[in-house]
N, CA, C and O of each residue as an XYZ file, in Angstrom:
868
protein
N     -44.543     32.366    -12.497
C     -45.465     32.566    -13.693
C     -45.301     33.861    -14.591
O     -44.819     34.974    -14.380
N     -46.032     33.122    -15.916
C     -45.333     33.907    -17.585
C     -45.069     34.951    -17.377
O     -44.683     35.269    -16.253
N     -45.182     35.857    -18.386
C     -44.226     36.716    -18.527
C     -44.663     37.867    -18.915
O     -44.056     38.922    -19.096
N     -46.285     37.470    -19.087
C     -47.865     38.899    -19.524
C     -48.050     38.620    -18.448
O     -47.705     39.575    -17.751
N     -48.497     37.642    -17.731
C     -48.727     38.007    -16.549
C     -48.610     38.709    -14.621
O     -49.357     39.332    -13.866
N     -46.815     37.952    -14.546
C     -46.535     38.989    -13.946
C     -45.678     39.611    -14.604
O     -44.635     39.058    -14.256
N     -45.278     40.791    -15.692
C     -45.492     42.068    -16.467
C     -46.308     43.099    -16.020
O     -45.929     44.232    -15.722
N     -48.108     42.414    -15.963
C     -49.238     42.383    -15.885
C     -48.795     43.177    -13.756
O     -48.969     44.369    -13.500
N     -48.322     42.246    -12.775
C     -48.653     42.554    -11.676
C     -46.967     43.473    -11.316
O     -46.865     44.188    -10.319
N     -45.943     43.298    -12.183
C     -44.804     43.841    -12.010
C     -45.870     46.137    -12.229
O     -46.078     45.954    -11.029
N     -46.130     46.740    -12.364
C     -46.466     47.488    -13.873
C     -47.579     48.432    -12.868
O     -47.679     49.645    -12.682
N     -48.461     47.055    -12.252
C     -49.098     47.932    -11.042
C     -48.679     48.261     -9.608
O     -49.329     48.845     -8.741
N     -47.811     47.903     -9.572
C     -46.824     47.905     -8.517
C     -45.400     48.987     -8.503
O     -44.616     49.146     -7.568
N     -45.379     49.595     -9.760
C     -44.731     50.457     -9.946
C     -45.108     51.922     -9.965
O     -44.535     52.995     -9.775
N     -46.567     51.415    -10.339
C     -47.585     53.326    -10.332
C     -47.546     52.889     -8.824
O     -47.685     53.924     -8.172
N     -47.450     52.078     -8.192
C     -48.039     52.321     -6.919
C     -46.967     53.042     -6.470
O     -47.257     54.232     -6.346
N     -45.678     52.736     -6.137
C     -44.265     53.452     -5.449
C     -44.117     54.173     -5.880
O     -43.492     54.998     -5.212
N     -44.538     54.676     -7.512
C     -43.493     55.964     -7.668
C     -43.460     56.792     -7.495
O     -42.491     57.402     -7.946
N     -44.653     57.668     -6.560
C     -45.350     58.474     -6.309
C     -44.144     59.097     -5.264
O     -43.929     60.297     -5.098
N     -43.107     57.494     -4.327
C     -43.069     57.108     -3.252
C     -41.011     57.755     -4.016
O     -40.023     57.875     -3.292
N     -41.054     58.042     -5.722
C     -39.377     57.611     -5.961
C     -39.050     58.672     -6.791
O     -39.780     59.254     -7.593
N     -37.752     58.891     -6.493
C     -36.705     59.638     -8.101
C     -37.154     58.777     -8.866
O     -37.865     59.147     -9.800
N     -36.934     57.733     -8.725
C     -36.586     56.500    -10.200
C     -36.976     55.045     -9.807
O     -36.195     54.190     -9.389
N     -37.745     54.964     -9.923
C     -37.885     52.943    -10.416
C     -38.269     52.765    -12.485
O     -38.785     53.438    -13.378
N     -37.573     51.367    -12.304
C     -37.315     50.359    -12.947
C     -37.599     49.673    -12.478
O     -37.535     49.709    -11.250
N     -38.241     48.291    -13.329
C     -38.259     46.520    -12.956
C     -36.941     46.393    -14.095
O     -36.499     46.837    -15.155
N     -36.675     45.314    -12.859
C     -35.632     44.432    -13.315
C     -35.455     43.066    -13.246
O     -36.392     42.437    -12.753
N     -34.075     42.188    -13.775
C     -34.461     40.933    -13.519
C     -34.442     40.513    -14.835
O     -34.258     41.038    -15.933
N     -34.770     39.031    -14.254
C     -35.976     38.314    -15.889
C     -36.171     38.991    -16.852
O     -35.705     39.152    -17.980
N     -37.715     39.748    -15.605
C     -38.710     40.419    -16.405
C     -38.237     41.559    -17.663
O     -38.892     41.629    -18.703
N     -36.992     42.448    -17.409
C     -35.736     43.300    -18.024
C     -35.794     42.023    -18.755
O     -36.678     42.035    -19.611
N     -35.367     41.322    -18.708
C     -34.601     40.148    -19.759
C     -36.016     39.529    -19.981
O     -36.021     38.392    -19.509
N     -37.262     39.878    -20.549
C     -38.187     39.007    -21.102
C     -38.057     38.124    -21.689
O     -38.281     37.828    -22.863
N     -37.430     37.335    -20.342
C     -36.905     35.322    -20.068
C     -39.784     35.146    -19.925
O     -40.850     35.675    -19.607
N     -38.848     33.641    -20.668
C     -40.805     33.636    -20.810
C     -41.438     33.081    -19.374
O     -42.563     33.420    -19.007
N     -40.515     32.118    -18.542
C     -41.365     32.526    -17.081
C     -40.766     32.802    -15.599
O     -40.074     32.144    -14.821
N     -41.238     33.820    -15.583
C     -40.323     34.761    -14.304
C     -40.790     34.503    -12.396
O     -41.880     34.944    -12.030
N     -39.913     33.823    -11.411
C     -39.870     33.853    -10.032
C     -40.545     34.508     -9.840
O     -41.740     34.302     -9.631
N     -39.715     35.961     -9.862
C     -40.281     37.156     -8.632
C     -39.593     38.382     -9.840
O     -38.771     38.392    -10.756
N     -40.329     39.130     -9.295
C     -40.636     40.349     -8.846
C     -39.229     41.332     -8.840
O     -38.980     41.640     -7.675
N     -38.340     41.854     -9.705
C     -36.832     42.718     -9.053
C     -37.230     43.993     -9.190
O     -37.468     44.323    -10.352
N     -37.467     45.317     -7.851
C     -37.247     46.077     -8.874
C     -36.095     47.566     -8.221
O     -35.802     47.574     -7.025
N     -35.698     48.415     -8.929
C     -34.805     49.087     -8.862
C     -34.998     50.232     -9.130
O     -35.415     50.878    -10.092
N     -34.213     50.622     -6.976
C     -35.064     52.171     -6.730
C     -33.808     53.456     -5.962
O     -32.832     53.333     -5.221
N     -34.392     54.457     -6.524
C     -33.954     55.259     -6.064
C     -35.006     56.412     -5.342
O     -35.953     57.005     -5.858
N     -34.365     56.512     -3.689
C     -36.188     56.801     -2.968
C     -35.283     58.212     -1.987
O     -34.205     58.152     -1.395
N     -36.320     59.477     -2.159
C     -35.473     60.245     -0.907
C     -35.250     59.531      0.074
O     -34.183     59.479      0.686
N     -36.721     58.623      0.419
C     -37.003     58.373      1.780
C     -37.340     56.412      1.630
O     -38.481     55.963      1.730
N     -36.165     55.564      1.399
C     -35.942     54.039      1.160
C     -37.655     53.869      2.704
O     -38.801     53.594      2.348
N     -37.388     54.040      3.714
C     -38.373     53.371      4.154
C     -39.839     53.980      3.927
O     -40.849     53.555      4.489
N     -39.816     54.572      3.420
C     -41.073     55.466      3.067
C     -41.637     54.274      2.179
O     -42.647     53.747      2.644
N     -41.162     53.762      0.990
C     -41.464     52.874      0.079
C     -41.324     51.481      1.012
O     -42.143     51.519      1.931
N     -40.720     50.584      1.018
C     -41.158     50.055      2.211
C     -41.939     49.620      2.867
O     -42.363     48.508      2.554
N     -42.581     50.414      4.286
C     -44.095     50.264      4.818
C     -45.167     50.761      3.613
O     -46.334     50.628      3.984
N     -45.016     51.335      2.173
C     -46.006     51.238      1.513
C     -46.111     49.407      1.240
O     -47.171     48.801      1.084
N     -45.202     48.998      1.238
C     -45.031     47.578      0.962
C     -45.729     46.707      1.098
O     -46.340     45.992      0.305
N     -45.605     46.770      2.834
C     -44.891     46.030      3.934
C     -48.175     46.350      4.070
O     -49.004     45.589      4.568
N     -48.351     47.645      3.374
C     -49.479     47.929      3.818
C     -49.700     46.226      2.749
O     -50.537     45.341      2.928
N     -48.995     46.279      2.073
C     -50.462     44.278      1.111
C     -49.299     43.257      1.142
O     -49.729     42.107      1.067
N     -48.284     43.319      1.209
C     -47.525     41.959      1.322
C     -46.473     41.814      2.915
O     -46.369     42.520      3.918
N     -45.871     40.591      2.487
C     -44.800     40.658      3.902
C     -43.706     40.836      4.263
O     -43.004     40.844      3.252
N     -43.178     40.972      5.038
C     -42.022     41.146      5.445
C     -41.350     40.332      5.405
O     -41.617     39.441      6.212
N     -40.145     40.104      4.531
C     -39.009     38.578      4.627
C     -37.500     38.870      4.722
O     -36.573     38.153      5.100
N     -37.529     40.104      4.276
C     -36.120     40.736      4.178
C     -36.493     42.224      4.964
O     -37.590     42.782      4.993
N     -35.356     42.619      5.514
C     -35.148     44.689      5.718
C     -34.066     44.814      5.774
O     -33.495     44.424      6.792
N     -33.133     45.560      4.443
C     -31.790     46.187      4.796
C     -31.433     47.137      3.988
O     -32.089     47.115      2.947
N     -30.637     47.985      4.046
C     -30.428     49.266      3.715
C     -30.298     49.535      2.601
O     -30.620     50.626      2.128
N     -29.568     48.159      1.666
C     -29.969     48.599      0.159
C     -30.982     47.361     -0.737
O     -31.210     47.492     -1.940
N     -31.302     46.649     -0.239
C     -32.190     45.367     -0.155
C     -33.777     45.143      0.838
O     -33.848     45.345      2.050
N     -34.635     44.805      0.180
C     -35.745     44.498      1.055
C     -36.474     43.354      0.470
O     -36.158     43.175     -0.706
N     -37.227     42.643      0.862
C     -38.128     41.149      0.743
C     -38.950     41.430      1.347
O     -39.092     42.047      2.403
N     -40.073     40.574      0.090
C     -41.235     40.906      0.454
C     -41.598     39.942      0.456
O     -40.697     39.103      0.445
N     -43.385     39.241      0.472
C     -44.318     38.145     -0.184
C     -45.816     38.344     -0.536
O     -46.694     38.210      0.316
N     -46.014     38.596     -1.538
C     -47.096     39.585     -1.944
C     -47.665     37.557     -1.572
O     -47.077     36.476     -1.553
N     -49.365     38.135     -1.304
C     -50.811     37.213     -1.071
C     -50.076     35.721     -1.825
O     -49.233     34.867     -1.550
N     -50.589     35.918     -2.424
C     -50.050     35.126     -4.303
C     -49.688     34.321     -4.237
O     -50.060     33.166     -4.447
N     -47.967     35.267     -3.582
C     -47.084     33.222     -3.307
C     -46.134     34.195     -4.379
O     -45.385     33.336     -4.845
N     -45.696     35.647     -5.106
C     -45.243     35.897     -5.203
C     -44.533     37.326     -4.928
O     -45.037     38.450     -4.933
N     -42.307     36.646     -4.523
C     -41.842     37.127     -4.109
C     -41.059     38.719     -5.318
O     -40.722     38.850     -6.495
N     -41.128     39.751     -3.835
C     -40.841     41.080     -4.286
C     -39.901     41.394     -3.434
O     -39.769     41.284     -2.215
N     -38.861     42.076     -4.860
C     -37.296     42.682     -4.176
C     -37.941     44.064     -4.822
O     -38.737     44.722     -5.492
N     -36.585     43.805     -3.782
C     -36.207     45.326     -3.682
C     -34.939     46.033     -3.728
O     -34.364     45.988     -2.641
N     -34.522     46.458     -4.330
C     -33.072     48.031     -4.285
C     -32.145     48.462     -4.519
O     -31.076     48.224     -5.082
N     -32.684     49.220     -3.982
C     -32.009     50.520     -3.499
C     -30.980     51.148     -4.030
O     -30.062     50.892     -3.251
N     -30.498     51.916     -5.008
C     -29.767     53.102     -5.674
C     -29.286     53.465     -4.653
O     -29.744     53.850     -3.577
N     -28.503     53.348     -4.979
C     -28.004     55.672     -3.761
C     -27.576     56.700     -4.442
O     -26.661     56.619     -5.261
N     -28.354     58.018     -4.095
C     -28.047     58.982     -4.329
C     -26.497     59.763     -4.761
O     -25.654     58.875     -4.632
N     -26.053     60.598     -5.055
C     -24.842     61.257     -5.120
C     -24.723     61.697     -3.712
O     -25.589     62.307     -3.085
N     -23.602     61.338     -3.294
C     -23.386     61.891     -1.988
C     -21.487     62.914     -2.074
O     -20.386     62.391     -2.250
N     -21.789     64.315     -1.884
C     -21.027     64.903     -2.135
C     -19.719     64.914     -0.279
O     -19.835     64.624      0.912
N     -18.397     65.576     -1.456
C     -18.288     65.298      0.100
C     -16.752     66.300     -0.445
O     -16.312     66.226     -1.592
N     -16.112     67.209      0.681
C     -15.695     68.037      0.403
C     -14.061     67.361     -0.595
O     -13.434     67.971     -1.461
N     -13.701     65.496      0.136
C     -12.684     64.664     -0.486
C     -12.914     65.110     -1.832
O     -12.648     65.973     -2.669
N     -13.750     63.728     -1.511
C     -13.819     62.604     -3.238
C     -15.602     62.475     -2.639
O     -15.921     62.242     -1.473
N     -16.519     62.692     -3.753
C     -17.317     62.772     -3.951
C     -17.781     61.405     -4.562
O     -17.185     60.703     -5.379
N     -19.670     61.093     -3.626
C     -19.496     59.974     -4.457
C     -20.315     59.449     -5.550
O     -21.434     59.429     -5.039
N     -20.430     59.020     -6.727
C     -21.349     59.090     -8.073
C     -22.043     58.838     -7.488
O     -21.955     58.779     -6.261
N     -23.531     58.459     -8.526
C     -25.162     58.507     -7.703
C     -24.882     55.876     -8.133
O     -25.344     55.514     -7.050
N     -24.687     55.163     -8.521
C     -24.979     53.980     -8.984
C     -25.969     53.457     -9.089
O     -26.028     52.278     -8.742
N     -26.865     53.961     -9.486
C     -27.995     53.210    -10.004
C     -28.005     52.345    -12.123
O     -28.663     51.706    -12.944
N     -26.737     53.042    -11.859
C     -26.793     52.651    -13.617
C     -25.742     50.988    -13.487
O     -25.578     50.141    -14.365
N     -25.197     51.013    -12.062
C     -25.012     49.728    -12.025
C     -24.789     49.324    -11.589
O     -23.738     48.683    -11.587
N     -26.081     49.401    -10.427
C     -27.404     48.431     -9.619
C     -28.338     48.112    -10.409
O     -28.873     47.006    -10.489
N     -28.651     49.378    -11.227
C     -30.063     48.014    -12.521
C     -28.652     47.194    -13.340
O     -28.449     45.988    -13.204
N     -27.980     47.888    -13.984
C     -26.890     46.804    -14.213
C     -27.131     45.152    -13.812
O     -27.763     44.274    -14.400
N     -26.413     45.135    -12.660
C     -26.801     43.862    -12.039
C     -27.955     43.301    -11.478
O     -28.072     42.076    -11.456
N     -28.673     43.909    -11.098
C     -29.412     43.313    -10.733
C     -31.404     43.057    -12.240
O     -32.448     42.426    -12.078
N     -31.026     43.711    -13.114
C     -31.186     43.437    -13.803
C     -29.754     41.642    -15.163
O     -29.582     41.368    -16.351
N     -29.478     41.353    -14.409
C     -29.108     39.548    -15.167
C     -28.549     39.655    -16.408
O     -28.137     40.479    -17.224
N     -28.707     38.449    -16.211
C     -28.390     37.307    -15.786
C     -26.901     37.647    -15.210
O     -26.065     38.541    -15.082
N     -27.386     35.316    -14.780
C     -25.842     35.964    -13.785
C     -25.220     36.142    -14.309
O     -24.687     37.251    -14.284
N     -24.648     34.676    -15.604
C     -23.550     34.855    -16.647
C     -23.251     35.917    -16.919
O     -22.076     36.200    -17.152
N     -24.581     37.118    -16.982
C     -23.425     38.084    -18.070
C     -23.330     38.700    -16.696
O     -23.673     39.857    -16.934
N     -23.080     38.637    -15.433
C     -22.799     39.825    -14.658
C     -20.778     38.941    -14.614
O     -19.717     39.237    -15.165
N     -20.961     38.482    -14.211
C     -19.320     37.342    -14.789
C     -18.470     37.328    -15.878
O     -17.294     36.967    -15.927
N     -19.337     37.848    -16.925
C     -18.727     38.366    -17.825
C     -18.137     39.312    -17.853
O     -17.009     39.430    -18.331
N     -18.954     40.371    -17.220
C     -18.364     41.925    -17.245
C     -17.153     41.476    -15.516
O     -16.041     40.997    -15.736
N     -17.347     41.581    -14.874
C     -16.283     40.486    -13.486
C     -15.266     40.359    -14.717
O     -14.638     41.384    -14.981
N     -15.046     39.309    -15.444
C     -14.505     39.362    -16.283
C     -13.642     39.768    -17.654
O     -12.685     39.229    -18.208
N     -14.289     40.764    -17.898
C     -14.096     41.822    -18.467
C     -13.470     42.524    -18.063
O     -12.578     42.973    -18.784
N     -13.663     43.200    -16.089
C     -12.379     44.579    -16.153
C     -11.754     44.298    -15.263
O     -11.261     45.077    -14.447
N     -11.653     42.718    -15.290
C     -10.270     41.905    -14.667
C      -9.229     42.265    -15.904
O      -8.226     42.977    -15.844
N      -9.746     41.589    -16.992
C      -8.613     41.678    -17.754
C      -8.688     43.368    -17.950
O      -7.653     43.592    -18.578
N      -9.342     44.621    -17.752
C      -8.620     45.792    -18.092
C      -8.017     46.768    -16.919
O      -7.819     47.972    -16.756
N      -7.786     45.141    -15.965
C      -7.521     45.920    -15.015
C      -7.432     46.573    -14.257
O      -6.501     47.158    -13.703
N      -9.010     46.499    -14.109
C      -9.971     47.286    -13.445
C     -11.850     46.759    -12.113
O     -12.687     45.914    -12.431
N     -11.872     47.380    -11.161
C     -12.374     45.919    -11.120
C     -14.550     46.723    -11.105
O     -14.895     47.865    -10.802
N     -15.407     45.605    -11.525
C     -17.087     45.636    -11.131
C     -17.217     46.092     -9.897
O     -16.324     45.367     -9.458
N     -17.564     46.668     -8.976
C     -18.138     46.112     -8.095
C     -19.987     47.107     -7.821
O     -20.295     48.258     -7.509
N     -20.688     45.954     -8.132
C     -22.084     46.324     -8.108
C     -22.905     46.836     -7.723
O     -24.000     46.983     -8.265
N     -22.463     47.326     -6.423
C     -23.165     48.395     -5.631
C     -22.249     49.418     -5.253
O     -22.267     50.029     -4.184
N     -21.494     49.558     -6.137
C     -20.339     50.819     -5.838
C     -20.097     51.010     -8.111
O     -20.691     51.830     -8.811
N     -19.401     50.285     -8.440
C     -19.463     50.198    -10.213
C     -18.496     50.619     -9.961
O     -18.167     50.869     -8.802
N     -17.293     50.944    -11.623
C     -15.943     50.382    -12.290
C     -15.343     50.678    -11.383
O     -15.972     51.676    -11.033
N     -14.371     50.544    -10.524
C     -12.812     50.712     -9.385
C     -11.990     50.535    -10.635
O     -11.929     49.677    -11.516
N     -11.164     52.074    -10.284
C     -10.038     51.543    -11.052
C      -8.191     51.119     -9.833
O      -8.007     51.249     -8.623
N      -7.757     50.891    -10.352
C      -6.878     50.062    -10.053
C      -6.346     50.560     -7.964
O      -5.588     49.994     -7.176
N      -7.329     51.979     -7.814
C      -6.846     52.801     -6.819
C      -7.648     52.071     -5.939
O      -7.130     51.617     -4.919
N      -9.029     51.857     -6.215
C      -9.981     51.141     -5.811
C     -11.285     53.206     -5.913
O     -12.171     53.447     -5.093
N     -10.878     54.229     -7.158
C     -12.008     54.750     -6.200
C     -13.083     53.926     -8.078
O     -12.987     52.833     -8.637
N     -13.902     55.116     -8.373
C     -14.836     55.041     -8.845
C     -14.710     55.418     -9.931
O     -14.418     56.591     -9.699
N     -14.702     55.267    -11.642
C     -14.708     56.231    -12.481
C     -16.216     55.518    -13.519
O     -16.376     55.970    -14.653
N     -17.085     54.553    -13.039
C     -17.897     54.632    -13.877
C     -19.104     54.647    -12.772
O     -18.687     54.735    -11.617
N     -20.082     54.600    -12.872
C     -21.790     53.494    -12.168
C     -22.810     54.248    -12.238
O     -23.922     53.781    -11.996
N     -22.597     55.906    -12.674
C     -23.886     56.379    -12.860
C     -25.304     55.893    -13.452
O     -26.433     55.956    -12.964
N     -24.595     55.121    -15.321
C     -25.547     54.655    -16.400
C     -24.925     53.343    -16.735
O     -23.724     53.144    -16.556
N     -25.768     52.411    -17.241
C     -24.896     51.420    -18.061
C     -23.990     51.627    -18.674
O     -22.881     51.094    -18.655
N     -24.756     53.151    -19.815
C     -23.676     53.007    -21.105
C     -22.650     53.468    -20.665
O     -21.784     53.023    -21.418
N     -22.102     54.180    -19.800
C     -21.627     54.555    -19.401
C     -20.430     53.084    -18.863
O     -19.207     53.126    -18.994
N     -21.038     52.185    -18.410
C     -20.371     51.463    -17.682
C     -19.928     50.323    -18.386
O     -19.167     49.413    -18.056
N     -20.584     50.565    -19.467
C     -20.524     49.189    -21.291
C     -18.995     50.176    -22.001
O     -18.022     49.906    -22.705
N     -19.543     51.377    -21.310
C     -17.607     52.668    -22.310
C     -16.489     51.958    -21.492
O     -15.395     51.616    -21.940
N     -16.826     51.834    -20.543
C     -15.761     52.203    -19.034
C     -14.435     50.271    -19.830
O     -13.234     50.028    -19.942
N     -16.046     49.363    -20.180
C     -15.127     48.310    -20.082
C     -15.057     48.068    -21.594
O     -15.123     46.898    -21.971
N     -14.898     49.298    -22.733
C     -14.773     48.491    -24.047
C     -16.137     48.451    -24.820
O     -16.348     48.652    -26.016
N     -16.868     48.184    -23.964
C     -17.520     47.282    -25.244
C     -19.368     47.880    -25.193
O     -19.917     48.356    -24.200
N     -19.951     47.681    -26.449
C     -20.845     48.154    -27.169
C     -22.135     48.159    -25.686
O     -22.113     47.467    -24.668
N     -22.848     48.910    -25.991
C     -24.302     49.000    -25.149
C     -25.648     47.735    -25.571
O     -26.460     48.047    -26.442
N     -25.807     45.764    -24.575
C     -26.604     44.893    -24.755
C     -27.678     45.044    -24.041
O     -27.720     44.915    -22.818
N     -28.738     45.366    -24.867
C     -30.159     45.306    -24.015
C     -30.480     44.225    -23.304
O     -30.036     43.078    -23.257
N     -31.229     44.733    -22.827
C     -32.110     43.278    -21.453
C     -31.985     41.958    -21.893
O     -31.853     40.933    -21.225
N     -32.059     42.158    -23.451
C     -33.007     40.680    -23.593
C     -31.659     39.852    -24.063
O     -31.648     38.628    -24.189
N     -30.272     40.902    -24.356
C     -29.467     40.027    -24.778
C     -28.393     39.525    -24.238
O     -27.418     38.946    -24.717
N     -28.832     39.952    -22.701
C     -28.183     39.691    -22.413
C     -27.495     38.223    -21.066
O     -27.070     38.411    -19.926
N     -27.656     36.825    -21.866
C     -27.635     36.014    -21.827
C     -26.435     35.069    -21.649
O     -25.695     35.747    -20.936
N     -25.749     33.798    -21.897
C     -25.111     32.834    -22.133
C     -24.574     32.351    -23.175
O     -23.421     32.122    -23.541
N     -26.203     32.159    -23.846
C     -25.982     32.124    -25.534
C     -24.833     33.314    -25.736
O     -23.602     33.344    -25.740
N     -25.710     34.098    -25.872
C     -25.722     35.427    -27.330
C     -24.400     36.407    -26.440
O     -24.391     37.589    -26.783
N     -23.305     36.002    -25.342
C     -22.689     36.498    -24.657
C     -21.522     35.253    -25.695
O     -20.729     35.399    -26.625
N     -21.733     34.752    -25.342
C     -20.486     33.553    -26.178
C     -20.623     33.968    -27.884
O     -19.622     33.936    -28.600
N     -21.666     34.265    -28.298
C     -21.859     34.312    -29.688
C     -21.219     35.461    -29.974
O     -21.137     35.623    -31.192
N     -20.485     36.762    -29.018
C     -21.188     37.737    -29.678
C     -19.352     38.740    -29.154
O     -18.668     39.540    -29.792
N     -19.180     38.097    -27.667
C     -18.103     38.695    -27.294
C     -16.977     37.752    -27.492
O     -16.196     38.521    -28.052
N     -16.569     37.015    -27.446
C     -14.751     35.895    -27.357
C     -14.718     35.803    -26.168
O     -14.468     36.992    -25.970
N     -14.779     35.206    -24.767
C     -14.400     34.722    -23.916
C     -13.242     35.065    -22.904
O     -12.216     34.394    -22.794
N     -13.510     36.080    -22.254
C     -11.867     36.736    -21.790
C     -11.336     36.182    -20.550
O     -11.051     36.762    -19.502
N     -11.193     33.937    -21.129
C      -9.740     33.516    -20.619
C     -10.515     32.633    -21.838
O     -11.521     32.254    -22.438
N      -8.749     32.691    -21.565
C      -8.092     31.903    -22.738
C      -8.273     30.417    -22.471
O      -8.513     29.687    -21.509
N      -8.054     30.318    -23.732
C      -8.559     28.765    -23.907
C      -7.422     27.673    -23.864
O      -6.675     27.531    -24.832
N      -7.261     26.633    -22.325
C      -5.930     25.724    -22.259
C      -5.824     25.561    -23.842
O      -6.456     25.482    -24.896
N      -4.306     25.571    -23.120
C      -3.855     24.727    -25.523
C      -3.630     23.661    -24.668
O      -3.721     23.737    -23.443
N      -3.140     22.009    -25.716
C      -4.026     21.233    -25.663
C      -2.771     20.638    -25.372
O      -1.838     21.006    -26.086
N      -2.422     19.399    -24.061
C      -1.641     19.590    -23.902
C      -0.063     17.480    -24.659
O      -0.020     16.268    -24.870
N       0.493     18.434    -24.648
C       1.613     17.076    -25.669
C       2.055     16.238    -24.947
O       2.421     16.445    -23.790
N       2.088     15.018    -25.614
C       2.803     13.412    -25.316
C       4.341     14.118    -24.382
O       4.723     14.859    -25.288
N       4.672     14.189    -24.016
C       6.050     13.795    -23.936
C       7.177     12.426    -24.683
O       7.092     11.198    -24.646
N       8.125     13.317    -25.281
C       9.389     12.165    -26.174
C       9.514     10.926    -24.699
O       9.772     11.171    -23.520
N       9.174      9.427    -25.464
C       9.751      8.474    -24.800
C      11.419      7.580    -25.153
O      11.807      6.977    -26.154
N      11.975      7.817    -24.026
C      13.794      7.726    -24.494
C      13.654      6.685    -25.416
O      12.873      5.734    -25.376
N      14.694      7.036    -26.444
C      15.754      5.575    -27.350
C      15.146      4.202    -25.971
O      15.066      4.103    -24.747
N      14.847      3.371    -27.240
C      15.689      1.409    -26.427
C      16.684      1.888    -26.164
O      17.070      3.056    -26.157
N      17.178      0.880    -25.913
C      19.009      0.268    -25.628
C      18.549     -1.245    -26.926
O      17.674     -2.111    -26.905
N      19.976     -0.813    -28.171
C      19.736     -1.498    -28.381
C      20.138     -3.258    -27.898
O      20.898     -3.610    -26.996
N      19.359     -4.104    -28.816
C      19.387     -5.683    -27.497
C      20.355     -6.536    -28.831
O      19.729     -6.770    -29.865
N      21.613     -6.904    -28.775
C      22.378     -7.796    -28.923
C      21.812     -9.561    -28.954
O      21.211    -10.227    -28.112
N      22.086     -9.736    -29.684
C      21.056    -11.660    -30.565
C      21.834    -11.688    -29.835
O      22.685    -10.833    -29.591
N      21.560    -13.270    -29.098
C      22.104    -13.944    -28.416
C      22.253    -15.470    -29.196
O      21.379    -16.334    -29.136
N      23.336    -15.590    -29.817
C      23.172    -17.109    -31.092
C      23.067    -18.079    -29.845
O      22.350    -17.319    -29.194
N      23.177    -18.825    -29.273
C      22.635    -20.454    -28.386
C      21.042    -20.014    -28.740
O      20.430    -20.889    -29.353
N      20.166    -18.586    -28.392
C      18.999    -18.815    -28.483
C      18.673    -18.080    -29.049
O      17.912    -17.395    -28.366
N      18.808    -17.513    -30.506
C      18.840    -18.016    -31.951
C      18.093    -19.352    -32.032
O      16.981    -19.870    -31.922
N      19.639    -19.639    -32.341
C      19.943    -21.301    -32.634
C      18.368    -21.976    -32.305
O      17.411    -22.488    -32.886
N      18.780    -21.636    -31.124
C      17.609    -22.681    -30.646
C      15.802    -22.429    -30.837
O      14.894    -23.171    -30.463
N      15.707    -20.726    -31.762
C      14.380    -20.804    -31.717
C      13.807    -20.900    -33.395
O      12.705    -20.659    -33.886
N      15.264    -21.422    -34.063
C      14.875    -21.381    -34.978
C      14.747    -23.328    -35.526
O      14.331    -23.840    -36.565
N      15.428    -24.039    -34.026
C      15.599    -25.535    -34.489
C      14.182    -24.951    -33.879
O      14.262    -25.704    -34.849
N      12.909    -24.388    -33.280
C      11.812    -24.892    -32.471
C      10.121    -24.892    -33.590
O       8.935    -25.195    -33.464
N      11.466    -24.103    -35.084
C      10.375    -22.807    -35.260
C      10.683    -24.426    -36.467
O       9.725    -24.653    -37.207
N      11.518    -25.097    -36.563
C      12.134    -26.427    -37.618
C      11.138    -27.418    -37.166
O      10.192    -27.412    -37.954
N      10.913    -28.594    -35.836
C      10.404    -29.050    -35.241
C       8.375    -28.906    -35.995
O       7.461    -29.711    -36.179
N       8.582    -27.341    -36.201
C       6.464    -27.107    -35.334
C       5.998    -27.017    -36.999
O       4.944    -26.924    -37.629
N       7.110    -27.084    -37.223
C       7.030    -26.911    -39.504
C       7.044    -28.988    -39.717
O       6.126    -29.379    -40.438
N       7.466    -29.501    -39.461
C       7.830    -30.580    -39.507
C       6.146    -31.510    -38.775
O       5.074    -31.987    -39.145
N       6.469    -31.416    -38.303
C       4.890    -31.972    -37.124
C       3.737    -30.608    -37.627
O       3.372    -29.667    -36.922
N       3.398    -30.868    -38.896
C       2.203    -30.024    -39.244
C       2.120    -30.748    -40.230
O       1.003    -31.058    -40.644
N       3.596    -31.329    -41.032
C       3.747    -31.845    -42.546
C       2.818    -33.272    -41.837
O       1.588    -33.328    -41.848
N       3.843    -34.480    -41.178
C       3.373    -35.101    -40.525
C       1.284    -34.842    -39.890
O       0.778    -35.633    -39.094
């Protein structure tokens, strides 16, 4: 489907689901404003994800029913993918922050953009787990609630969704993987000196003299 048509459908779905959600946003290739879109991706923070799924079943056929994601097939054939963010989980020792920003960042894409962020985190000695957030070397979540926080933690400026494509990234950011240096050819060992054989030299001179005489005749 083209971007304008599928955006209209996605906006109507968001309007129907919004009363059941604390937060809901269109992600995927629609958010990146790609000209052609294959499916509708929604990132959702809801007090009761089951209620959201039940609402979708009223008009769509379920395909996948998972804890953090669900997939439905609309009557038009368009696929609807729901990705559920986790709210703040309080704990006496270590509370898990809301992962809204990390899920939205991952599900917006593109794939190359996500790979770029993973490589960037690794270069800094960190790890980006899309379902959790940016983790420090000990595995603690240090950034996950907003996209802006994650970019800042990785030492990057905020990248607009429309620019999260490989062409824009390679133009504005150096590759985190250093280029492979050219391979220099190995020096060849010097050849040993060749001592001429006087007899062979005399024969070669005689052959050349005979060849010259044959041309004159």
